[in-house]
N, CA, C, O and the ligand as a Tripos MOL2 file, in Angstrom:
@<TRIPOS>MOLECULE
protein
  297   295    75     0     0
PROTEIN
NO_CHARGES

@<TRIPOS>ATOM
      1 N         114.1190   86.0730  112.1430 N.3       1 MET1
      2 CA        114.7950   87.1550  111.4200 C.3       1 MET1
      3 C         115.3320   88.1630  112.4070 C.2       1 MET1
      4 O         114.6280   88.5800  113.3270 O.2       1 MET1
      5 N         116.5560   88.5490  112.2230 N.am      2 SER2
      6 CA        117.1940   89.4850  113.1270 C.3       2 SER2
      7 C         117.4250   90.8150  112.4330 C.2       2 SER2
      8 O         117.7120   90.8600  111.2370 O.2       2 SER2
      9 N         117.3000   91.8900  113.1860 N.am      3 THR3
     10 CA        117.5470   93.1940  112.5760 C.3       3 THR3
     11 C         118.8490   93.7940  113.1050 C.2       3 THR3
     12 O         119.2210   94.9050  112.7290 O.2       3 THR3
     13 N         119.5460   93.0530  113.9840 N.am      4 ASP4
     14 CA        120.7910   93.6250  114.4900 C.3       4 ASP4
     15 C         121.9680   93.2390  113.5980 C.2       4 ASP4
     16 O         122.7740   92.3730  113.9390 O.2       4 ASP4
     17 N         122.0410   93.8910  112.4710 N.am      5 ARG5
     18 CA        123.1610   93.7100  111.5720 C.3       5 ARG5
     19 C         123.8780   95.0510  111.4850 C.2       5 ARG5
     20 O         123.6460   95.9450  112.2990 O.2       5 ARG5
     21 N         124.7370   95.1780  110.5040 N.am      6 GLU6
     22 CA        125.5040   96.4120  110.3880 C.3       6 GLU6
     23 C         124.6140   97.6250  110.1790 C.2       6 GLU6
     24 O         124.7900   98.6580  110.8250 O.2       6 GLU6
     25 N         123.6520   97.4910  109.2640 N.am      7 GLU7
     26 CA        122.7730   98.6100  108.9680 C.3       7 GLU7
     27 C         121.7700   98.7760  110.0990 C.2       7 GLU7
     28 O         121.1950   97.8050  110.5910 O.2       7 GLU7
     29 N         121.5750  100.0110  110.4950 N.am      8 THR8
     30 CA        120.5940  100.2970  111.5250 C.3       8 THR8
     31 C         119.3300  100.8070  110.8530 C.2       8 THR8
     32 O         119.3680  101.8080  110.1370 O.2       8 THR8
     33 N         118.2220  100.1360  111.0750 N.am      9 PRO9
     34 CA        117.0010  100.6120  110.4420 C.3       9 PRO9
     35 C         116.5770  101.9740  110.9970 C.2       9 PRO9
     36 O         116.6530  102.2140  112.2020 O.2       9 PRO9
     37 N         116.1350  102.8490  110.1150 N.am     10 ALA10
     38 CA        115.6850  104.1740  110.5230 C.3      10 ALA10
     39 C         114.1740  104.2880  110.4060 C.2      10 ALA10
     40 O         113.5480  105.1440  111.0310 O.2      10 ALA10
     41 N         113.6120  103.4240  109.6080 N.am     11 SER11
     42 CA        112.1630  103.4800  109.4360 C.3      11 SER11
     43 C         111.6230  102.0920  109.1330 C.2      11 SER11
     44 O         112.3540  101.1920  108.7210 O.2      11 SER11
     45 N         110.3430  101.9490  109.3430 N.am     12 VAL12
     46 CA        109.6900  100.6940  108.9970 C.3      12 VAL12
     47 C         108.3160  101.0260  108.4250 C.2      12 VAL12
     48 O         107.5830  101.8660  108.9470 O.2      12 VAL12
     49 N         108.0000  100.3410  107.3450 N.am     13 LYS13
     50 CA        106.7160  100.5400  106.6860 C.3      13 LYS13
     51 C         105.9220   99.2610  106.8380 C.2      13 LYS13
     52 O         106.4380   98.1680  106.6040 O.2      13 LYS13
     53 N         104.6810   99.3970  107.2240 N.am     14 ILE14
     54 CA        103.8490   98.2160  107.4250 C.3      14 ILE14
     55 C         102.7250   98.2110  106.4020 C.2      14 ILE14
     56 O         102.0150   99.2010  106.2290 O.2      14 ILE14
     57 N         102.5800   97.0820  105.7340 N.am     15 GLY15
     58 CA        101.4970   96.9910  104.7720 C.3      15 GLY15
     59 C         100.9510   95.5910  104.7110 C.2      15 GLY15
     60 O         101.5470   94.6590  105.2510 O.2      15 GLY15
     61 N          99.8190   95.4370  104.0560 N.am     16 PRO16
     62 CA         99.2620   94.0940  103.9190 C.3      16 PRO16
     63 C         100.1850   93.2350  103.0800 C.2      16 PRO16
     64 O         100.8510   93.7230  102.1670 O.2      16 PRO16
     65 N         100.2190   91.9650  103.3940 N.am     17 ILE17
     66 CA        101.1050   91.0560  102.6930 C.3      17 ILE17
     67 C         100.4540   90.6480  101.3680 C.2      17 ILE17
     68 O          99.2370   90.4830  101.2910 O.2      17 ILE17
     69 N         101.2660   90.4900  100.3420 N.am     18 SER18
     70 CA        100.7070   90.2270   99.0210 C.3      18 SER18
     71 C         100.9110   88.7810   98.5720 C.2      18 SER18
     72 O         100.6050   88.4140   97.4380 O.2      18 SER18
     73 N         101.4310   87.9810   99.4810 N.am     19 TYR19
     74 CA        101.6390   86.5780   99.1410 C.3      19 TYR19
     75 C         101.4470   85.7470  100.3890 C.2      19 TYR19
     76 O         101.3980   86.2830  101.4960 O.2      19 TYR19
     77 N         101.3400   84.4650  100.2230 N.am     20 ARG20
     78 CA        101.1720   83.5840  101.3690 C.3      20 ARG20
     79 C         102.5210   83.2410  101.9610 C.2      20 ARG20
     80 O         103.4100   82.7560  101.2610 O.2      20 ARG20
     81 N         102.6750   83.4880  103.2360 N.am     21 ALA21
     82 CA        103.9410   83.1830  103.8800 C.3      21 ALA21
     83 C         103.6870   82.9150  105.3490 C.2      21 ALA21
     84 O         102.6820   83.3450  105.9150 O.2      21 ALA21
     85 N         104.5990   82.2090  105.9390 N.am     22 ARG22
     86 CA        104.5180   82.0020  107.3710 C.3      22 ARG22
     87 C         105.2030   83.1510  108.0660 C.2      22 ARG22
     88 O         106.1120   83.7760  107.5190 O.2      22 ARG22
     89 N         104.7590   83.4240  109.2820 N.am     23 CYS23
     90 CA        105.4150   84.4370  110.1030 C.3      23 CYS23
     91 C         106.8960   84.0810  110.2080 C.2      23 CYS23
     92 O         107.2420   82.9230  110.4440 O.2      23 CYS23
     93 N         107.7650   85.0650  110.0340 N.am     24 THR24
     94 CA        109.2000   84.7800  110.0150 C.3      24 THR24
     95 C         109.8250   84.7300  111.4050 C.2      24 THR24
     96 O         111.0070   84.4140  111.5410 O.2      24 THR24
     97 N         109.0420   85.0410  112.4380 N.am     25 GLU25
     98 CA        109.6010   84.9620  113.7910 C.3      25 GLU25
     99 C         109.8720   83.5040  114.1290 C.2      25 GLU25
    100 O         109.0520   82.6300  113.8450 O.2      25 GLU25
    101 N         111.0160   83.2460  114.7320 N.am     26 ALA26
    102 CA        111.4090   81.8800  115.0530 C.3      26 ALA26
    103 C         110.3610   81.2040  115.9300 C.2      26 ALA26
    104 O         109.9290   81.7480  116.9460 O.2      26 ALA26
    105 N         109.9680   80.0180  115.5160 N.am     27 GLY27
    106 CA        109.0620   79.2300  116.3290 C.3      27 GLY27
    107 C         107.6050   79.5810  116.1660 C.2      27 GLY27
    108 O         106.7530   78.9120  116.7500 O.2      27 GLY27
    109 N         107.2800   80.6090  115.3920 N.am     28 CYS28
    110 CA        105.8910   81.0150  115.2130 C.3      28 CYS28
    111 C         105.2840   80.2500  114.0490 C.2      28 CYS28
    112 O         105.8730   80.1750  112.9700 O.2      28 CYS28
    113 N         104.1050   79.6820  114.2720 N.am     29 LYS29
    114 CA        103.4780   78.8910  113.2240 C.3      29 LYS29
    115 C         102.2990   79.6210  112.5940 C.2      29 LYS29
    116 O         101.5680   79.0480  111.7860 O.2      29 LYS29
    117 N         102.1180   80.8720  112.9590 N.am     30 ASN30
    118 CA        101.0050   81.6280  112.3910 C.3      30 ASN30
    119 C         101.3040   82.0230  110.9500 C.2      30 ASN30
    120 O         102.4530   82.0230  110.5080 O.2      30 ASN30
    121 N         100.2590   82.3530  110.2490 N.am     31 LEU31
    122 CA        100.3980   82.8480  108.8900 C.3      31 LEU31
    123 C         100.8420   84.3030  108.9420 C.2      31 LEU31
    124 O         100.3710   85.0710  109.7810 O.2      31 LEU31
    125 N         101.7400   84.6760  108.0550 N.am     32 GLY32
    126 CA        102.1540   86.0730  107.9950 C.3      32 GLY32
    127 C         100.9980   86.9210  107.4970 C.2      32 GLY32
    128 O         100.3610   86.5820  106.4990 O.2      32 GLY32
    129 N         100.7260   88.0080  108.1760 N.am     33 ARG33
    130 CA         99.6120   88.8760  107.7960 C.3      33 ARG33
    131 C         100.0740   90.2580  107.3510 C.2      33 ARG33
    132 O          99.4000   90.9300  106.5690 O.2      33 ARG33
    133 N         101.2020   90.6620  107.8450 N.am     34 LEU34
    134 CA        101.6860   92.0020  107.5290 C.3      34 LEU34
    135 C         103.1310   91.9380  107.0620 C.2      34 LEU34
    136 O         103.9300   91.1430  107.5560 O.2      34 LEU34
    137 N         103.4410   92.7840  106.1120 N.am     35 GLN35
    138 CA        104.8090   92.8920  105.6510 C.3      35 GLN35
    139 C         105.4130   94.1320  106.2860 C.2      35 GLN35
    140 O         104.8630   95.2300  106.1880 O.2      35 GLN35
    141 N         106.5370   93.9430  106.9300 N.am     36 MET36
    142 CA        107.2270   95.0810  107.5420 C.3      36 MET36
    143 C         108.5050   95.3160  106.7430 C.2      36 MET36
    144 O         109.3490   94.4270  106.6240 O.2      36 MET36
    145 N         108.6320   96.4940  106.2130 N.am     37 ILE37
    146 CA        109.8170   96.7950  105.4030 C.3      37 ILE37
    147 C         110.7020   97.7790  106.1560 C.2      37 ILE37
    148 O         110.3630   98.9510  106.3250 O.2      37 ILE37
    149 N         111.8320   97.2770  106.5990 N.am     38 TYR38
    150 CA        112.7870   98.1180  107.3300 C.3      38 TYR38
    151 C         113.7320   98.7750  106.3410 C.2      38 TYR38
    152 O         114.2390   98.1230  105.4280 O.2      38 TYR38
    153 N         113.9650  100.0590  106.5220 N.am     39 ALA39
    154 CA        114.8770  100.7750  105.6400 C.3      39 ALA39
    155 C         115.8660  101.5770  106.4700 C.2      39 ALA39
    156 O         115.5750  101.9730  107.5990 O.2      39 ALA39
    157 N         117.0420  101.8090  105.8910 N.am     40 ASP40
    158 CA        118.0350  102.6060  106.6060 C.3      40 ASP40
    159 C         117.7550  104.0910  106.3800 C.2      40 ASP40
    160 O         116.7630  104.4560  105.7490 O.2      40 ASP40
    161 N         118.6260  104.9260  106.8940 N.am     41 ALA41
    162 CA        118.3940  106.3700  106.8260 C.3      41 ALA41
    163 C         118.3170  106.8690  105.3850 C.2      41 ALA41
    164 O         117.7110  107.9070  105.1200 O.2      41 ALA41
    165 N         118.9230  106.1370  104.4610 N.am     42 GLY42
    166 CA        118.8930  106.5350  103.0620 C.3      42 GLY42
    167 C         117.7120  105.9700  102.3080 C.2      42 GLY42
    168 O         117.5850  106.1720  101.1010 O.2      42 GLY42
    169 N         116.8430  105.2590  103.0160 N.am     43 GLY43
    170 CA        115.6600  104.7050  102.3830 C.3      43 GLY43
    171 C         115.8920  103.3680  101.7070 C.2      43 GLY43
    172 O         115.0110  102.8510  101.0190 O.2      43 GLY43
    173 N         117.0870  102.8060  101.9040 N.am     44 ARG44
    174 CA        117.3600  101.5050  101.3040 C.3      44 ARG44
    175 C         116.7760  100.4080  102.1780 C.2      44 ARG44
    176 O         116.9860  100.3970  103.3900 O.2      44 ARG44
    177 N         116.0390   99.4840  101.5630 N.am     45 PRO45
    178 CA        115.4530   98.3940  102.3380 C.3      45 PRO45
    179 C         116.5230   97.5060  102.9490 C.2      45 PRO45
    180 O         117.4870   97.1330  102.2810 O.2      45 PRO45
    181 N         116.3530   97.1750  104.2040 N.am     46 ILE46
    182 CA        117.3100   96.3290  104.9080 C.3      46 ILE46
    183 C         116.7350   94.9340  105.1020 C.2      46 ILE46
    184 O         117.3980   93.9280  104.8510 O.2      46 ILE46
    185 N         115.5000   94.8990  105.5500 N.am     47 ALA47
    186 CA        114.8580   93.6210  105.8330 C.3      47 ALA47
    187 C         113.3630   93.7770  105.6280 C.2      47 ALA47
    188 O         112.8020   94.8620  105.7830 O.2      47 ALA47
    189 N         112.7380   92.6740  105.2790 N.am     48 HIS48
    190 CA        111.2890   92.7660  105.0560 C.3      48 HIS48
    191 C         110.5970   91.5130  105.5670 C.2      48 HIS48
    192 O         110.1020   90.6960  104.7910 O.2      48 HIS48
    193 N         110.5720   91.3770  106.8860 N.am     49 PRO49
    194 CA        109.9250   90.1950  107.4470 C.3      49 PRO49
    195 C         108.4100   90.2140  107.2480 C.2      49 PRO49
    196 O         107.7730   91.2670  107.2850 O.2      49 PRO49
    197 N         107.8610   89.0380  107.0380 N.am     50 ALA50
    198 CA        106.4060   88.8790  107.0090 C.3      50 ALA50
    199 C         106.0130   88.3370  108.3670 C.2      50 ALA50
    200 O         106.4820   87.2740  108.7750 O.2      50 ALA50
    201 N         105.1780   89.0410  109.0510 N.am     51 VAL51
    202 CA        104.8560   88.6330  110.4110 C.3      51 VAL51
    203 C         103.3530   88.5330  110.6390 C.2      51 VAL51
    204 O         102.5560   89.1490  109.9310 O.2      51 VAL51
    205 N         102.9860   87.7430  111.6450 N.am     52 CYS52
    206 CA        101.5890   87.6350  112.0210 C.3      52 CYS52
    207 C         101.2040   88.8990  112.8010 C.2      52 CYS52
    208 O         102.0620   89.7010  113.1720 O.2      52 CYS52
    209 N          99.9250   89.0560  113.0360 N.am     53 LEU53
    210 CA         99.4670   90.2760  113.7030 C.3      53 LEU53
    211 C         100.0750   90.4260  115.0940 C.2      53 LEU53
    212 O         100.4360   91.5250  115.5170 O.2      53 LEU53
    213 N         100.1780   89.3130  115.7870 N.am     54 GLU54
    214 CA        100.7190   89.3450  117.1410 C.3      54 GLU54
    215 C         102.1700   89.8150  117.1520 C.2      54 GLU54
    216 O         102.5540   90.6610  117.9600 O.2      54 GLU54
    217 N         102.9640   89.2610  116.2530 N.am     55 HIS55
    218 CA        104.3710   89.6530  116.2150 C.3      55 HIS55
    219 C         104.5540   91.0520  115.6330 C.2      55 HIS55
    220 O         105.5120   91.7460  115.9740 O.2      55 HIS55
    221 N         103.6460   91.4650  114.7640 N.am     56 ALA56
    222 CA        103.7120   92.8250  114.2360 C.3      56 ALA56
    223 C         103.5390   93.8180  115.3850 C.2      56 ALA56
    224 O         104.2460   94.8220  115.4610 O.2      56 ALA56
    225 N         102.5940   93.5270  116.2730 N.am     57 ARG57
    226 CA        102.3680   94.3990  117.4250 C.3      57 ARG57
    227 C         103.6050   94.4800  118.3030 C.2      57 ARG57
    228 O         104.0060   95.5600  118.7370 O.2      57 ARG57
    229 N         104.2110   93.3140  118.5600 N.am     58 GLY58
    230 CA        105.3940   93.2850  119.4060 C.3      58 GLY58
    231 C         106.5560   94.0440  118.7860 C.2      58 GLY58
    232 O         107.2610   94.7930  119.4630 O.2      58 GLY58
    233 N         106.7440   93.8380  117.4850 N.am     59 ARG59
    234 CA        107.8310   94.5180  116.7900 C.3      59 ARG59
    235 C         107.5990   96.0220  116.7560 C.2      59 ARG59
    236 O         108.5320   96.8030  116.9430 O.2      59 ARG59
    237 N         106.3720   96.4210  116.5220 N.am     60 LEU60
    238 CA        106.0670   97.8500  116.4510 C.3      60 LEU60
    239 C         106.3360   98.5400  117.7700 C.2      60 LEU60
    240 O         106.8790   99.6440  117.8080 O.2      60 LEU60
    241 N         105.9520   97.8830  118.8490 N.am     61 ALA61
    242 CA        106.1800   98.4670  120.1670 C.3      61 ALA61
    243 C         107.6790   98.6650  120.3710 C.2      61 ALA61
    244 O         108.1240   99.7000  120.8670 O.2      61 ALA61
    245 N         108.4420   97.6530  119.9790 N.am     62 HIS62
    246 CA        109.8950   97.7200  120.1110 C.3      62 HIS62
    247 C         110.4720   98.8160  119.2040 C.2      62 HIS62
    248 O         111.3150   99.6050  119.6300 O.2      62 HIS62
    249 N         110.0090   98.8520  117.9540 N.am     63 ASP63
    250 CA        110.5530   99.8100  116.9860 C.3      63 ASP63
    251 C         110.2180  101.2470  117.3660 C.2      63 ASP63
    252 O         111.0140  102.1640  117.1630 O.2      63 ASP63
    253 N         109.0200  101.4210  117.9240 N.am     64 ARG64
    254 CA        108.6270  102.7690  118.3470 C.3      64 ARG64
    255 C         109.5410  103.2340  119.4790 C.2      64 ARG64
    256 O         109.9880  104.3800  119.5050 O.2      64 ARG64
    257 N         109.8060  102.3310  120.4020 N.am     65 THR65
    258 CA        110.7090  102.6430  121.5070 C.3      65 THR65
    259 C         112.1160  102.9420  120.9940 C.2      65 THR65
    260 O         112.8190  103.7950  121.5350 O.2      65 THR65
    261 N         112.5120  102.2280  119.9440 N.am     66 ALA66
    262 CA        113.8520  102.4100  119.3790 C.3      66 ALA66
    263 C         113.9430  103.6900  118.5480 C.2      66 ALA66
    264 O         115.0260  104.0580  118.0930 O.2      66 ALA66
    265 N         112.8230  104.3590  118.3490 N.am     67 GLY67
    266 CA        112.8440  105.6400  117.6540 C.3      67 GLY67
    267 C         112.7180  105.5600  116.1440 C.2      67 GLY67
    268 O         113.0060  106.5300  115.4430 O.2      67 GLY67
    269 N         112.2910  104.4130  115.6390 N.am     68 LEU68
    270 CA        112.1140  104.2950  114.1920 C.3      68 LEU68
    271 C         110.8930  105.0920  113.7480 C.2      68 LEU68
    272 O         109.9210  105.2430  114.4870 O.2      68 LEU68
    273 N         110.9730  105.5950  112.5220 N.am     69 LYS69
    274 CA        109.8260  106.2570  111.9140 C.3      69 LYS69
    275 C         108.9160  105.1430  111.4170 C.2      69 LYS69
    276 O         109.3720  104.2250  110.7350 O.2      69 LYS69
    277 N         107.6460  105.2170  111.7510 N.am     70 ILE70
    278 CA        106.7430  104.1390  111.3900 C.3      70 ILE70
    279 C         105.6840  104.6160  110.3970 C.2      70 ILE70
    280 O         104.9360  105.5550  110.6650 O.2      70 ILE70
    281 N         105.6420  103.9470  109.2470 N.am     71 TYR71
    282 CA        104.6340  104.2520  108.2340 C.3      71 TYR71
    283 C         103.6650  103.0820  108.2150 C.2      71 TYR71
    284 O         104.0370  101.9580  107.8780 O.2      71 TYR71
    285 N         102.4470  103.3500  108.5720 N.am     72 ASP72
    286 CA        101.4590  102.2850  108.6550 C.3      72 ASP72
    287 C         100.4900  102.3450  107.4830 C.2      72 ASP72
    288 O          99.6240  103.2160  107.4160 O.2      72 ASP72
    289 N         100.6510  101.4140  106.5730 N.am     73 ASP73
    290 CA         99.7690  101.3520  105.4000 C.3      73 ASP73
    291 C          98.7780  100.2110  105.5210 C.2      73 ASP73
    292 O          98.0570   99.9050  104.5720 O.2      73 ASP73
    293 N          98.7420   99.5890  106.6730 N.am     74 SER74
    294 CA         97.8920   98.4060  106.7970 C.3      74 SER74
    295 C          96.4280   98.7670  106.9410 C.2      74 SER74
    296 O          95.5820   97.8800  107.0560 O.2      74 SER74
    297 ZN        104.2270   85.3590  114.5340 Zn       75 ZN75
@<TRIPOS>BOND
     1     1     2 1
     2     2     3 1
     3     3     4 2
     4     3     5 am
     5     5     6 1
     6     6     7 1
     7     7     8 2
     8     7     9 am
     9     9    10 1
    10    10    11 1
    11    11    12 2
    12    11    13 am
    13    13    14 1
    14    14    15 1
    15    15    16 2
    16    15    17 am
    17    17    18 1
    18    18    19 1
    19    19    20 2
    20    19    21 am
    21    21    22 1
    22    22    23 1
    23    23    24 2
    24    23    25 am
    25    25    26 1
    26    26    27 1
    27    27    28 2
    28    27    29 am
    29    29    30 1
    30    30    31 1
    31    31    32 2
    32    31    33 am
    33    33    34 1
    34    34    35 1
    35    35    36 2
    36    35    37 am
    37    37    38 1
    38    38    39 1
    39    39    40 2
    40    39    41 am
    41    41    42 1
    42    42    43 1
    43    43    44 2
    44    43    45 am
    45    45    46 1
    46    46    47 1
    47    47    48 2
    48    47    49 am
    49    49    50 1
    50    50    51 1
    51    51    52 2
    52    51    53 am
    53    53    54 1
    54    54    55 1
    55    55    56 2
    56    55    57 am
    57    57    58 1
    58    58    59 1
    59    59    60 2
    60    59    61 am
    61    61    62 1
    62    62    63 1
    63    63    64 2
    64    63    65 am
    65    65    66 1
    66    66    67 1
    67    67    68 2
    68    67    69 am
    69    69    70 1
    70    70    71 1
    71    71    72 2
    72    71    73 am
    73    73    74 1
    74    74    75 1
    75    75    76 2
    76    75    77 am
    77    77    78 1
    78    78    79 1
    79    79    80 2
    80    79    81 am
    81    81    82 1
    82    82    83 1
    83    83    84 2
    84    83    85 am
    85    85    86 1
    86    86    87 1
    87    87    88 2
    88    87    89 am
    89    89    90 1
    90    90    91 1
    91    91    92 2
    92    91    93 am
    93    93    94 1
    94    94    95 1
    95    95    96 2
    96    95    97 am
    97    97    98 1
    98    98    99 1
    99    99   100 2
   100    99   101 am
   101   101   102 1
   102   102   103 1
   103   103   104 2
   104   103   105 am
   105   105   106 1
   106   106   107 1
   107   107   108 2
   108   107   109 am
   109   109   110 1
   110   110   111 1
   111   111   112 2
   112   111   113 am
   113   113   114 1
   114   114   115 1
   115   115   116 2
   116   115   117 am
   117   117   118 1
   118   118   119 1
   119   119   120 2
   120   119   121 am
   121   121   122 1
   122   122   123 1
   123   123   124 2
   124   123   125 am
   125   125   126 1
   126   126   127 1
   127   127   128 2
   128   127   129 am
   129   129   130 1
   130   130   131 1
   131   131   132 2
   132   131   133 am
   133   133   134 1
   134   134   135 1
   135   135   136 2
   136   135   137 am
   137   137   138 1
   138   138   139 1
   139   139   140 2
   140   139   141 am
   141   141   142 1
   142   142   143 1
   143   143   144 2
   144   143   145 am
   145   145   146 1
   146   146   147 1
   147   147   148 2
   148   147   149 am
   149   149   150 1
   150   150   151 1
   151   151   152 2
   152   151   153 am
   153   153   154 1
   154   154   155 1
   155   155   156 2
   156   155   157 am
   157   157   158 1
   158   158   159 1
   159   159   160 2
   160   159   161 am
   161   161   162 1
   162   162   163 1
   163   163   164 2
   164   163   165 am
   165   165   166 1
   166   166   167 1
   167   167   168 2
   168   167   169 am
   169   169   170 1
   170   170   171 1
   171   171   172 2
   172   171   173 am
   173   173   174 1
   174   174   175 1
   175   175   176 2
   176   175   177 am
   177   177   178 1
   178   178   179 1
   179   179   180 2
   180   179   181 am
   181   181   182 1
   182   182   183 1
   183   183   184 2
   184   183   185 am
   185   185   186 1
   186   186   187 1
   187   187   188 2
   188   187   189 am
   189   189   190 1
   190   190   191 1
   191   191   192 2
   192   191   193 am
   193   193   194 1
   194   194   195 1
   195   195   196 2
   196   195   197 am
   197   197   198 1
   198   198   199 1
   199   199   200 2
   200   199   201 am
   201   201   202 1
   202   202   203 1
   203   203   204 2
   204   203   205 am
   205   205   206 1
   206   206   207 1
   207   207   208 2
   208   207   209 am
   209   209   210 1
   210   210   211 1
   211   211   212 2
   212   211   213 am
   213   213   214 1
   214   214   215 1
   215   215   216 2
   216   215   217 am
   217   217   218 1
   218   218   219 1
   219   219   220 2
   220   219   221 am
   221   221   222 1
   222   222   223 1
   223   223   224 2
   224   223   225 am
   225   225   226 1
   226   226   227 1
   227   227   228 2
   228   227   229 am
   229   229   230 1
   230   230   231 1
   231   231   232 2
   232   231   233 am
   233   233   234 1
   234   234   235 1
   235   235   236 2
   236   235   237 am
   237   237   238 1
   238   238   239 1
   239   239   240 2
   240   239   241 am
   241   241   242 1
   242   242   243 1
   243   243   244 2
   244   243   245 am
   245   245   246 1
   246   246   247 1
   247   247   248 2
   248   247   249 am
   249   249   250 1
   250   250   251 1
   251   251   252 2
   252   251   253 am
   253   253   254 1
   254   254   255 1
   255   255   256 2
   256   255   257 am
   257   257   258 1
   258   258   259 1
   259   259   260 2
   260   259   261 am
   261   261   262 1
   262   262   263 1
   263   263   264 2
   264   263   265 am
   265   265   266 1
   266   266   267 1
   267   267   268 2
   268   267   269 am
   269   269   270 1
   270   270   271 1
   271   271   272 2
   272   271   273 am
   273   273   274 1
   274   274   275 1
   275   275   276 2
   276   275   277 am
   277   277   278 1
   278   278   279 1
   279   279   280 2
   280   279   281 am
   281   281   282 1
   282   282   283 1
   283   283   284 2
   284   283   285 am
   285   285   286 1
   286   286   287 1
   287   287   288 2
   288   287   289 am
   289   289   290 1
   290   290   291 1
   291   291   292 2
   292   291   293 am
   293   293   294 1
   294   294   295 1
   295   295   296 2
@<TRIPOS>SUBSTRUCTURE
     1 MET1         2 RESIDUE 1 A MET
     2 SER2         6 RESIDUE 1 A SER
     3 THR3        10 RESIDUE 1 A THR
     4 ASP4        14 RESIDUE 1 A ASP
     5 ARG5        18 RESIDUE 1 A ARG
     6 GLU6        22 RESIDUE 1 A GLU
     7 GLU7        26 RESIDUE 1 A GLU
     8 THR8        30 RESIDUE 1 A THR
     9 PRO9        34 RESIDUE 1 A PRO
    10 ALA10       38 RESIDUE 1 A ALA
    11 SER11       42 RESIDUE 1 A SER
    12 VAL12       46 RESIDUE 1 A VAL
    13 LYS13       50 RESIDUE 1 A LYS
    14 ILE14       54 RESIDUE 1 A ILE
    15 GLY15       58 RESIDUE 1 A GLY
    16 PRO16       62 RESIDUE 1 A PRO
    17 ILE17       66 RESIDUE 1 A ILE
    18 SER18       70 RESIDUE 1 A SER
    19 TYR19       74 RESIDUE 1 A TYR
    20 ARG20       78 RESIDUE 1 A ARG
    21 ALA21       82 RESIDUE 1 A ALA
    22 ARG22       86 RESIDUE 1 A ARG
    23 CYS23       90 RESIDUE 1 A CYS
    24 THR24       94 RESIDUE 1 A THR
    25 GLU25       98 RESIDUE 1 A GLU
    26 ALA26      102 RESIDUE 1 A ALA
    27 GLY27      106 RESIDUE 1 A GLY
    28 CYS28      110 RESIDUE 1 A CYS
    29 LYS29      114 RESIDUE 1 A LYS
    30 ASN30      118 RESIDUE 1 A ASN
    31 LEU31      122 RESIDUE 1 A LEU
    32 GLY32      126 RESIDUE 1 A GLY
    33 ARG33      130 RESIDUE 1 A ARG
    34 LEU34      134 RESIDUE 1 A LEU
    35 GLN35      138 RESIDUE 1 A GLN
    36 MET36      142 RESIDUE 1 A MET
    37 ILE37      146 RESIDUE 1 A ILE
    38 TYR38      150 RESIDUE 1 A TYR
    39 ALA39      154 RESIDUE 1 A ALA
    40 ASP40      158 RESIDUE 1 A ASP
    41 ALA41      162 RESIDUE 1 A ALA
    42 GLY42      166 RESIDUE 1 A GLY
    43 GLY43      170 RESIDUE 1 A GLY
    44 ARG44      174 RESIDUE 1 A ARG
    45 PRO45      178 RESIDUE 1 A PRO
    46 ILE46      182 RESIDUE 1 A ILE
    47 ALA47      186 RESIDUE 1 A ALA
    48 HIS48      190 RESIDUE 1 A HIS
    49 PRO49      194 RESIDUE 1 A PRO
    50 ALA50      198 RESIDUE 1 A ALA
    51 VAL51      202 RESIDUE 1 A VAL
    52 CYS52      206 RESIDUE 1 A CYS
    53 LEU53      210 RESIDUE 1 A LEU
    54 GLU54      214 RESIDUE 1 A GLU
    55 HIS55      218 RESIDUE 1 A HIS
    56 ALA56      222 RESIDUE 1 A ALA
    57 ARG57      226 RESIDUE 1 A ARG
    58 GLY58      230 RESIDUE 1 A GLY
    59 ARG59      234 RESIDUE 1 A ARG
    60 LEU60      238 RESIDUE 1 A LEU
    61 ALA61      242 RESIDUE 1 A ALA
    62 HIS62      246 RESIDUE 1 A HIS
    63 ASP63      250 RESIDUE 1 A ASP
    64 ARG64      254 RESIDUE 1 A ARG
    65 THR65      258 RESIDUE 1 A THR
    66 ALA66      262 RESIDUE 1 A ALA
    67 GLY67      266 RESIDUE 1 A GLY
    68 LEU68      270 RESIDUE 1 A LEU
    69 LYS69      274 RESIDUE 1 A LYS
    70 ILE70      278 RESIDUE 1 A ILE
    71 TYR71      282 RESIDUE 1 A TYR
    72 ASP72      286 RESIDUE 1 A ASP
    73 ASP73      290 RESIDUE 1 A ASP
    74 SER74      294 RESIDUE 1 A SER
    75 ZN75       297 GROUP 0 **** ****
């Protein structure tokens, strides 16, 4: 799943996943553990990848550096 589309995410909310899914990162075979909901500046959801804990950590580090507002509900 890519987030480099027209809309630029302004925030991301992290919460426990409510369904069974595989991590959406390419090539990852782990089970998705966290749902990350990316929203634009107006609060409209842009993307909502389900990721494993490892990829959630990597994405968060990247998103924090990118200046996104992070809401952690996990
Ligand atoms: Zn993963």
